[in-house]
C-alpha positions as CSV (number, residue, x, y, z in Angstrom):
1,M,37.9,-41.6,7.8
2,N,38.0,-37.9,6.9
3,E,34.8,-35.9,6.9
4,L,33.1,-35.0,3.6
5,L,33.3,-31.3,2.7
6,Y,31.0,-29.7,0.3
7,V,32.8,-26.9,-1.6
8,Y,30.6,-23.9,-2.7
9,A,33.1,-21.4,-4.1
10,V,36.7,-20.3,-4.3
11,A,37.9,-16.8,-3.5
12,R,41.1,-15.0,-2.6
13,P,41.7,-14.5,1.2
14,F,39.3,-11.9,2.5
15,E,38.7,-10.1,5.8
16,G,35.9,-10.7,8.2
17,G,35.4,-14.4,7.6
18,V,32.5,-16.2,6.0
19,P,29.2,-14.3,6.7
20,L,27.0,-15.7,9.4
21,A,24.2,-15.9,6.8
22,A,26.1,-18.5,4.8
23,T,24.2,-21.6,6.0
24,G,25.1,-24.6,3.9
25,V,23.6,-27.9,2.9
26,G,21.9,-29.6,5.9
27,G,21.8,-26.3,7.8
28,L,25.5,-26.4,8.8
29,P,27.5,-23.1,8.7
30,A,30.0,-22.6,6.0
31,R,33.7,-22.0,6.8
32,P,36.9,-21.2,4.9
33,V,39.8,-23.5,4.0
34,E,42.8,-21.4,3.0
35,H,45.6,-22.8,0.9
36,D,48.3,-21.2,-1.4
37,G,46.7,-17.8,-1.8
38,L,43.1,-19.2,-2.3
39,V,40.2,-19.8,0.0
40,A,37.6,-22.6,-0.5
41,V,34.2,-22.0,1.2
42,V,33.0,-25.4,2.6
43,S,30.7,-27.1,5.0
44,E,30.5,-30.6,6.3
45,V,27.9,-32.9,4.7
46,R,26.6,-36.4,5.5
47,A,28.3,-39.4,3.9
48,E,24.9,-41.1,3.4
49,D,24.0,-38.3,1.0
50,F,27.3,-37.4,-0.6
51,E,29.4,-40.6,-0.9
52,E,29.6,-41.5,-4.6
53,A,27.0,-44.2,-4.8
54,P,24.2,-42.4,-2.8
55,L,25.0,-39.1,-4.5
56,R,24.2,-40.7,-7.9
57,E,20.7,-41.6,-6.6
58,R,20.2,-38.3,-4.9
59,L,20.8,-36.4,-8.1
60,E,17.7,-38.1,-9.5
61,D,15.6,-36.8,-6.7
62,L,14.3,-33.4,-7.9
63,E,13.1,-32.3,-4.5
64,W,16.4,-33.1,-2.8
65,L,18.2,-31.5,-5.7
66,A,16.2,-28.3,-5.5
67,G,16.9,-28.0,-1.7
68,T,20.6,-28.6,-2.3
69,A,20.7,-26.0,-5.0
70,R,19.0,-23.4,-2.7
71,A,21.6,-24.0,0.0
72,H,24.4,-23.8,-2.5
73,E,23.1,-20.5,-3.9
74,S,22.6,-19.1,-0.4
75,V,26.2,-19.6,0.5
76,V,27.6,-18.3,-2.8
77,R,25.3,-15.2,-2.6
78,A,26.4,-14.5,1.0
79,V,30.1,-14.8,0.2
80,S,29.9,-12.9,-3.1
81,A,28.4,-9.9,-1.2
82,V,31.8,-9.4,0.5
83,T,34.4,-10.6,-2.1
84,G,34.8,-11.9,-5.6
85,V,34.1,-15.6,-6.0
86,V,34.3,-18.4,-8.5
87,P,31.1,-20.5,-7.9
88,L,31.7,-24.3,-8.2
89,R,29.4,-26.8,-9.7
90,L,26.6,-28.2,-7.6
91,A,27.6,-31.1,-5.4
92,T,31.4,-30.6,-5.6
93,V,32.6,-32.7,-2.6
94,C,36.1,-33.5,-1.2
95,R,37.2,-35.9,1.4
96,G,38.5,-33.7,4.3
97,E,40.6,-30.6,4.2
98,S,43.4,-32.5,2.4
99,G,41.1,-33.1,-0.5
100,V,40.1,-29.5,-0.5
101,R,43.7,-28.4,-0.7
102,R,44.3,-30.9,-3.5
103,L,41.4,-29.3,-5.4
104,L,42.9,-25.9,-4.9
105,D,46.3,-27.1,-6.1
106,E,44.9,-28.8,-9.2
107,G,42.8,-25.9,-10.2
108,H,45.0,-23.1,-9.0
109,H,45.6,-21.6,-12.5
110,R,41.9,-21.9,-13.5
111,F,40.7,-20.3,-10.2
112,T,43.1,-17.4,-10.3
113,T,42.4,-16.7,-14.0
114,N,38.7,-16.7,-13.4
115,L,39.0,-14.5,-10.3
116,D,41.0,-11.9,-12.3
117,R,38.5,-12.0,-15.1
118,L,35.3,-11.8,-13.0
119,E,36.5,-9.4,-10.3
120,G,33.9,-6.7,-9.7
121,R,31.4,-8.2,-12.0
122,V,28.0,-9.8,-11.5
123,E,25.6,-11.8,-13.6
124,W,22.1,-10.7,-14.6
125,G,19.6,-13.1,-16.2
126,V,17.1,-11.9,-18.8
127,K,14.2,-14.2,-20.0
128,L,11.5,-13.4,-22.5
129,Y,8.3,-15.3,-22.6
130,A,5.6,-15.4,-25.3
131,E,2.2,-15.5,-23.7
132,P,-0.3,-17.7,-25.4
133,D,-3.5,-15.9,-26.6
134,H,-6.1,-18.4,-25.5
135,E,-9.0,-16.3,-26.7
136,S,-7.9,-16.4,-30.4
137,D,-7.0,-20.0,-30.3
138,P,-10.1,-22.1,-30.3
139,A,-10.0,-25.7,-29.2
140,P,-9.3,-28.1,-32.1
141,T,-12.7,-29.6,-32.2
142,A,-14.4,-31.0,-35.3
143,A,-16.2,-28.6,-37.6
144,P,-19.8,-28.2,-36.4
145,E,-22.4,-30.1,-38.4
146,A,-25.0,-28.1,-40.4
147,V,-28.5,-28.2,-39.0
148,P,-31.1,-28.8,-41.7
149,G,-33.1,-25.6,-42.5
150,Q,-30.7,-23.3,-40.6
151,G,-28.5,-21.2,-42.9
152,Q,-27.2,-24.1,-45.0
153,Q,-25.4,-23.2,-48.2
154,T,-26.1,-25.3,-51.2
155,Q,-24.3,-25.1,-54.5
156,G,-25.7,-22.1,-56.4
157,G,-27.5,-20.8,-53.3
158,N,-27.9,-17.3,-51.9
159,G,-24.3,-17.1,-50.5
160,A,-25.1,-17.6,-46.8
161,A,-22.0,-18.9,-45.0
162,S,-22.2,-22.4,-43.7
163,P,-21.2,-23.2,-40.1
164,G,-18.3,-25.4,-41.3
165,R,-16.9,-22.6,-43.5
166,D,-17.1,-20.1,-40.6
167,Y,-15.2,-22.5,-38.4
168,L,-12.4,-22.9,-41.0
169,R,-12.1,-19.2,-41.3
170,R,-11.8,-18.7,-37.6
171,R,-9.1,-21.4,-37.5
172,L,-7.2,-19.6,-40.3
173,R,-7.4,-16.3,-38.5
174,S,-6.2,-17.9,-35.3
175,R,-3.2,-19.5,-37.0
176,Q,-2.3,-16.3,-38.7
177,S,-2.5,-14.4,-35.4
178,R,-0.4,-17.0,-33.6
179,E,2.3,-16.9,-36.3
180,K,2.4,-13.1,-36.1
181,S,2.8,-13.3,-32.3
182,W,5.7,-15.8,-32.6
183,A,7.4,-13.6,-35.2
184,H,7.1,-10.6,-32.9
185,A,8.5,-12.5,-29.9
186,D,11.4,-13.8,-31.9
187,A,12.3,-10.3,-33.2
188,L,12.1,-8.8,-29.7
189,A,14.3,-11.6,-28.3
190,R,16.9,-10.8,-30.9
191,Q,16.7,-7.1,-30.2
192,L,17.0,-7.6,-26.4
193,H,20.1,-9.9,-26.8
194,T,21.8,-7.5,-29.3
195,E,21.2,-4.3,-27.3
196,L,22.0,-5.7,-23.9
197,S,25.2,-7.4,-25.1
198,R,26.4,-3.9,-25.9
199,C,26.0,-3.0,-22.2
200,A,27.8,-6.1,-20.8
201,D,31.3,-7.5,-20.7
202,G,30.0,-10.9,-21.7
203,Q,26.9,-12.8,-22.6
204,R,25.7,-16.4,-22.6
205,L,22.7,-17.9,-24.4
206,H,21.2,-20.8,-22.4
207,R,18.7,-23.3,-23.7
208,P,15.1,-22.0,-23.3
209,Q,13.5,-23.6,-20.3
210,S,10.4,-25.7,-20.5
211,G,8.2,-27.9,-18.3
212,Q,9.0,-27.9,-14.6
213,L,12.2,-25.9,-15.1
214,A,10.3,-22.9,-16.5
215,R,7.9,-22.4,-13.5
216,A,6.2,-19.5,-15.3
217,S,3.4,-19.0,-17.7
218,G,4.1,-18.6,-21.4
219,V,6.8,-20.1,-23.6
220,N,10.4,-19.2,-22.9
221,V,11.8,-17.7,-26.1
222,L,15.0,-16.1,-24.7
223,N,17.1,-17.3,-21.8
224,A,20.3,-15.2,-21.6
225,A,22.9,-14.3,-19.0
226,F,25.0,-11.1,-19.0
227,L,28.2,-10.3,-17.2
228,V,28.0,-6.7,-15.9
229,R,30.3,-4.5,-13.9
230,R,28.8,-4.1,-10.5
231,E,28.8,-0.3,-10.6
232,E,27.0,-0.4,-14.0
233,S,24.2,-2.6,-12.8
234,D,21.7,0.2,-12.4
235,A,22.3,1.3,-16.0
236,F,21.9,-2.2,-17.2
237,V,18.6,-2.6,-15.3
238,G,17.4,0.7,-16.8
239,Q,18.2,-0.5,-20.3
240,V,16.2,-3.7,-19.8
241,E,13.2,-1.6,-18.6
242,R,13.5,0.7,-21.6
243,L,13.6,-2.2,-24.0
244,T,10.6,-4.0,-22.4
245,P,7.5,-3.4,-24.5
246,R,4.1,-2.7,-22.9
247,N,2.6,-5.7,-24.7
248,A,0.5,-8.4,-23.0
249,A,1.7,-10.9,-25.7
250,V,5.2,-11.0,-24.3
251,R,6.8,-10.8,-20.9
252,V,10.4,-10.0,-19.9
253,E,11.8,-11.3,-16.6
254,L,15.0,-9.9,-15.1
255,T,16.8,-11.7,-12.3
256,G,20.0,-10.9,-10.3
257,P,22.5,-9.8,-9.5
258,W,24.0,-13.2,-9.1
259,A,27.5,-14.5,-8.7
260,P,28.8,-15.1,-12.2
261,Y,27.9,-18.8,-12.5
262,S,27.5,-18.7,-16.3
263,F,30.9,-17.1,-16.8
264,A,33.2,-19.3,-14.6
265,D,35.2,-21.5,-16.9
266,L,36.5,-24.4,-14.9
267,S,37.3,-26.8,-17.8
268,D,40.8,-28.2,-18.1
269,P,43.0,-26.6,-20.7
270,P,43.5,-28.9,-23.7
271,D,47.1,-29.8,-22.8
272,A,46.5,-30.3,-19.1
273,P,46.7,-33.8,-17.6
274,S,43.4,-35.3,-16.6
275,G,44.3,-35.8,-13.0
276,R,41.9,-38.7,-12.8
277,Q,43.7,-40.5,-9.9
278,E,44.1,-37.3,-7.9
279,K,40.4,-36.4,-8.4
280,Q,39.4,-39.9,-7.3
281,E,41.5,-39.5,-4.1
282,A,40.0,-36.1,-3.5
283,H,36.5,-37.6,-4.0
284,E,35.0,-34.8,-6.0
285,G,31.4,-35.7,-6.7
286,R,30.2,-33.2,-9.3
287,A,27.0,-32.6,-11.2
288,G,26.6,-29.6,-13.5
289,T,23.2,-27.8,-13.6
């Protein structure tokens, strides 16, 4: 039985070989498989993890998935430092080098088109978080009861505020402040996206992250990716810094440069055959993230 090969990225032939820093899934080194003017960067993986049935179970294991994603990114980053690449989806697996060559054959037009379009470009990520203002947002407790003889207001009294009325006023001010903060964060997100799009060759809006995916304080309002020419990266970073306000209520996070994950279009053209049988023979286990 042929070995299972994990495929990280596709590139054109390049000098120097795969960098030594490209350690793949399971700690094994990555290596090239060249075919018809393209190079797939691969490493061997264990059948008990990447055969179709166990892979479906593994993809439900968040810890395993995170480790695999880190290894995947490590290889792609190392190779993209020396040549242009098209990153493949997480857990793209082929059976042996014959399966890898079949993958390159089936996707030859898509790979070459993407390599032409993405050559010399990198991806930058920009996220904007709205930071909650805990001090102005009192806990939603019941209105305090009035204590007899202590500042109670009766109908037709002297106008002294009741504890219950003070509480409601504080809640109203808190809500108004919160609404103002959200409006400010939304306006800033729109400005960032508009201005940075003018400095990029492409942009993608991703769904805002929440819960475990966010791994940061605050609420993710903007989650965008920008395709930037490598030589213009310094100017792009400078523009992000100029547009970032000195405001504790919002926080801008810049990440990159990355290989252009968000801009690699590996979908089949509408009139292309599905290649279902060939893909089954090649044993491509794929899971997009």
